[in-house]
ChimeraX commands (.cxc) that place a marker at each C-alpha (Angstrom):
marker #1 position -18.47,13.97,-25.34 radius 0.5
marker #1 position -15.81,11.65,-23.95 radius 0.5
marker #1 position -13.57,10.07,-26.49 radius 0.5
marker #1 position -13.47,6.20,-26.33 radius 0.5
marker #1 position -10.45,4.43,-25.11 radius 0.5
marker #1 position -8.23,2.83,-27.36 radius 0.5
marker #1 position -8.77,-0.94,-28.34 radius 0.5
marker #1 position -5.26,-1.67,-26.65 radius 0.5
marker #1 position -6.35,0.07,-23.25 radius 0.5
marker #1 position -9.77,-1.57,-23.49 radius 0.5
marker #1 position -8.03,-4.98,-23.65 radius 0.5
marker #1 position -6.09,-4.69,-20.27 radius 0.5
marker #1 position -7.87,-6.85,-17.55 radius 0.5
marker #1 position -8.54,-5.43,-14.39 radius 0.5
marker #1 position -6.52,-5.98,-11.37 radius 0.5
marker #1 position -7.88,-9.22,-10.18 radius 0.5
marker #1 position -8.44,-8.41,-6.67 radius 0.5
marker #1 position -10.37,-5.35,-7.41 radius 0.5
marker #1 position -12.87,-7.47,-9.26 radius 0.5
marker #1 position -13.16,-9.79,-6.16 radius 0.5
marker #1 position -13.60,-6.47,-4.20 radius 0.5
marker #1 position -16.70,-5.42,-6.42 radius 0.5
marker #1 position -18.17,-8.61,-6.38 radius 0.5
marker #1 position -17.88,-8.91,-2.34 radius 0.5
marker #1 position -19.45,-5.26,-2.38 radius 0.5
marker #1 position -22.25,-6.20,-4.62 radius 0.5
marker #1 position -22.97,-9.29,-2.15 radius 0.5
marker #1 position -22.76,-6.92,0.81 radius 0.5
marker #1 position -25.11,-4.67,-0.93 radius 0.5
marker #1 position -27.63,-7.56,-1.50 radius 0.5
marker #1 position -27.71,-8.22,2.19 radius 0.5
marker #1 position -25.13,-11.16,2.30 radius 0.5
marker #1 position -22.78,-11.02,5.45 radius 0.5
marker #1 position -19.31,-10.50,4.08 radius 0.5
marker #1 position -16.15,-10.58,5.66 radius 0.5
marker #1 position -13.45,-8.90,3.52 radius 0.5
marker #1 position -10.09,-10.54,2.95 radius 0.5
marker #1 position -9.45,-9.61,-0.66 radius 0.5
marker #1 position -7.20,-6.44,-0.35 radius 0.5
marker #1 position -5.71,-6.51,2.84 radius 0.5
marker #1 position -7.37,-3.42,4.48 radius 0.5
marker #1 position -7.88,-3.45,8.10 radius 0.5
marker #1 position -11.28,-3.68,9.44 radius 0.5
marker #1 position -10.48,-0.68,12.07 radius 0.5
marker #1 position -9.95,3.06,11.91 radius 0.5
marker #1 position -6.27,4.51,12.03 radius 0.5
marker #1 position -5.15,5.09,15.52 radius 0.5
marker #1 position -4.98,8.37,16.70 radius 0.5
marker #1 position -1.30,8.93,17.05 radius 0.5
marker #1 position -1.14,8.06,13.39 radius 0.5
marker #1 position -3.69,10.56,12.41 radius 0.5
marker #1 position -2.00,13.46,14.30 radius 0.5
marker #1 position 1.55,12.46,12.98 radius 0.5
marker #1 position 0.08,12.35,9.43 radius 0.5
marker #1 position -1.34,15.79,10.09 radius 0.5
marker #1 position 1.88,17.37,11.63 radius 0.5
marker #1 position 3.42,15.82,8.36 radius 0.5
marker #1 position 1.26,17.48,5.97 radius 0.5
marker #1 position 1.54,20.78,8.03 radius 0.5
marker #1 position 5.15,20.67,7.65 radius 0.5
marker #1 position 4.88,20.55,3.98 radius 0.5
marker #1 position 5.33,16.83,3.60 radius 0.5
marker #1 position 3.11,16.41,0.64 radius 0.5
marker #1 position 5.32,15.08,-2.07 radius 0.5
marker #1 position 5.70,11.52,-3.35 radius 0.5
marker #1 position 8.50,9.72,-1.46 radius 0.5
marker #1 position 10.86,7.31,-3.00 radius 0.5
marker #1 position 9.29,4.23,-4.40 radius 0.5
marker #1 position 11.67,1.95,-2.09 radius 0.5
marker #1 position 10.59,3.82,1.04 radius 0.5
marker #1 position 12.07,6.79,2.88 radius 0.5
marker #1 position 15.81,6.35,3.22 radius 0.5
marker #1 position 15.78,7.25,7.03 radius 0.5
marker #1 position 12.95,4.71,7.73 radius 0.5
marker #1 position 15.05,1.88,5.71 radius 0.5
marker #1 position 17.95,2.72,7.70 radius 0.5
marker #1 position 15.83,2.77,11.23 radius 0.5
marker #1 position 14.52,-0.55,10.39 radius 0.5
marker #1 position 18.05,-1.89,9.69 radius 0.5
marker #1 position 19.13,-0.48,13.08 radius 0.5
marker #1 position 16.22,-2.20,14.68 radius 0.5
marker #1 position 17.16,-5.54,13.11 radius 0.5
marker #1 position 20.79,-5.05,14.53 radius 0.5
marker #1 position 19.86,-4.12,17.80 radius 0.5
marker #1 position 17.28,-6.55,18.35 radius 0.5
marker #1 position 18.40,-9.46,16.69 radius 0.5
marker #1 position 22.17,-8.89,15.68 radius 0.5
marker #1 position 21.66,-8.92,12.19 radius 0.5
marker #1 position 23.56,-6.72,9.84 radius 0.5
marker #1 position 20.83,-6.00,7.09 radius 0.5
marker #1 position 21.92,-3.25,4.37 radius 0.5
marker #1 position 19.04,-0.77,4.33 radius 0.5
marker #1 position 19.30,-1.08,0.59 radius 0.5
marker #1 position 17.83,-4.49,0.94 radius 0.5
marker #1 position 14.75,-3.05,2.91 radius 0.5
marker #1 position 11.69,-1.74,0.79 radius 0.5
marker #1 position 8.74,0.15,2.31 radius 0.5
marker #1 position 5.53,0.26,0.00 radius 0.5
marker #1 position 1.79,1.09,0.86 radius 0.5
marker #1 position 0.73,-2.30,-0.44 radius 0.5
marker #1 position 1.91,-5.83,-1.32 radius 0.5
marker #1 position 1.28,-5.38,-5.08 radius 0.5
marker #1 position 3.76,-2.58,-5.51 radius 0.5
marker #1 position 6.15,-4.31,-3.39 radius 0.5
marker #1 position 5.97,-7.41,-5.82 radius 0.5
marker #1 position 6.63,-5.14,-8.83 radius 0.5
marker #1 position 9.70,-3.39,-7.20 radius 0.5
marker #1 position 11.19,-6.83,-6.18 radius 0.5
marker #1 position 10.56,-8.73,-9.42 radius 0.5
marker #1 position 12.55,-6.30,-11.63 radius 0.5
marker link #1:1,2 radius 0.2
marker link #1:2,3 radius 0.2
marker link #1:3,4 radius 0.2
marker link #1:4,5 radius 0.2
marker link #1:5,6 radius 0.2
marker link #1:6,7 radius 0.2
marker link #1:7,8 radius 0.2
marker link #1:8,9 radius 0.2
marker link #1:9,10 radius 0.2
marker link #1:10,11 radius 0.2
marker link #1:11,12 radius 0.2
marker link #1:12,13 radius 0.2
marker link #1:13,14 radius 0.2
marker link #1:14,15 radius 0.2
marker link #1:15,16 radius 0.2
marker link #1:16,17 radius 0.2
marker link #1:17,18 radius 0.2
marker link #1:18,19 radius 0.2
marker link #1:19,20 radius 0.2
marker link #1:20,21 radius 0.2
marker link #1:21,22 radius 0.2
marker link #1:22,23 radius 0.2
marker link #1:23,24 radius 0.2
marker link #1:24,25 radius 0.2
marker link #1:25,26 radius 0.2
marker link #1:26,27 radius 0.2
marker link #1:27,28 radius 0.2
marker link #1:28,29 radius 0.2
marker link #1:29,30 radius 0.2
marker link #1:30,31 radius 0.2
marker link #1:31,32 radius 0.2
marker link #1:32,33 radius 0.2
marker link #1:33,34 radius 0.2
marker link #1:34,35 radius 0.2
marker link #1:35,36 radius 0.2
marker link #1:36,37 radius 0.2
marker link #1:37,38 radius 0.2
marker link #1:38,39 radius 0.2
marker link #1:39,40 radius 0.2
marker link #1:40,41 radius 0.2
marker link #1:41,42 radius 0.2
marker link #1:42,43 radius 0.2
marker link #1:43,44 radius 0.2
marker link #1:44,45 radius 0.2
marker link #1:45,46 radius 0.2
marker link #1:46,47 radius 0.2
marker link #1:47,48 radius 0.2
marker link #1:48,49 radius 0.2
marker link #1:49,50 radius 0.2
marker link #1:50,51 radius 0.2
marker link #1:51,52 radius 0.2
marker link #1:52,53 radius 0.2
marker link #1:53,54 radius 0.2
marker link #1:54,55 radius 0.2
marker link #1:55,56 radius 0.2
marker link #1:56,57 radius 0.2
marker link #1:57,58 radius 0.2
marker link #1:58,59 radius 0.2
marker link #1:59,60 radius 0.2
marker link #1:60,61 radius 0.2
marker link #1:61,62 radius 0.2
marker link #1:62,63 radius 0.2
marker link #1:63,64 radius 0.2
marker link #1:64,65 radius 0.2
marker link #1:65,66 radius 0.2
marker link #1:66,67 radius 0.2
marker link #1:67,68 radius 0.2
marker link #1:68,69 radius 0.2
marker link #1:69,70 radius 0.2
marker link #1:70,71 radius 0.2
marker link #1:71,72 radius 0.2
marker link #1:72,73 radius 0.2
marker link #1:73,74 radius 0.2
marker link #1:74,75 radius 0.2
marker link #1:75,76 radius 0.2
marker link #1:76,77 radius 0.2
marker link #1:77,78 radius 0.2
marker link #1:78,79 radius 0.2
marker link #1:79,80 radius 0.2
marker link #1:80,81 radius 0.2
marker link #1:81,82 radius 0.2
marker link #1:82,83 radius 0.2
marker link #1:83,84 radius 0.2
marker link #1:84,85 radius 0.2
marker link #1:85,86 radius 0.2
marker link #1:86,87 radius 0.2
marker link #1:87,88 radius 0.2
marker link #1:88,89 radius 0.2
marker link #1:89,90 radius 0.2
marker link #1:90,91 radius 0.2
marker link #1:91,92 radius 0.2
marker link #1:92,93 radius 0.2
marker link #1:93,94 radius 0.2
marker link #1:94,95 radius 0.2
marker link #1:95,96 radius 0.2
marker link #1:96,97 radius 0.2
marker link #1:97,98 radius 0.2
marker link #1:98,99 radius 0.2
marker link #1:99,100 radius 0.2
marker link #1:100,101 radius 0.2
marker link #1:101,102 radius 0.2
marker link #1:102,103 radius 0.2
marker link #1:103,104 radius 0.2
marker link #1:104,105 radius 0.2
marker link #1:105,106 radius 0.2
marker link #1:106,107 radius 0.2
marker link #1:107,108 radius 0.2
marker link #1:108,109 radius 0.2
marker link #1:109,110 radius 0.2
view
């Protein structure tokens, strides 16, 4: 038998966008035509080169979490892109790579 959650944890409200997603899924299951715009997830599959790069990274043992602010080499490459393309000198420390907007908002508002 599972122990009940604490009163404090039961009082935490769900992430609003997930509640919207649940409602949209309910409407879709009921036969309504729904265009999902609630979580920013694309409506297309991942491109084959990206799938292959991900598989290669996994095979190479890259299975750990990355830094919360993004892989330093990627942040440096983005800084270099802005320098080359636009002539802007942006410190890689000012660049953040996150898997979604919610994490980015948390990191930038600390």
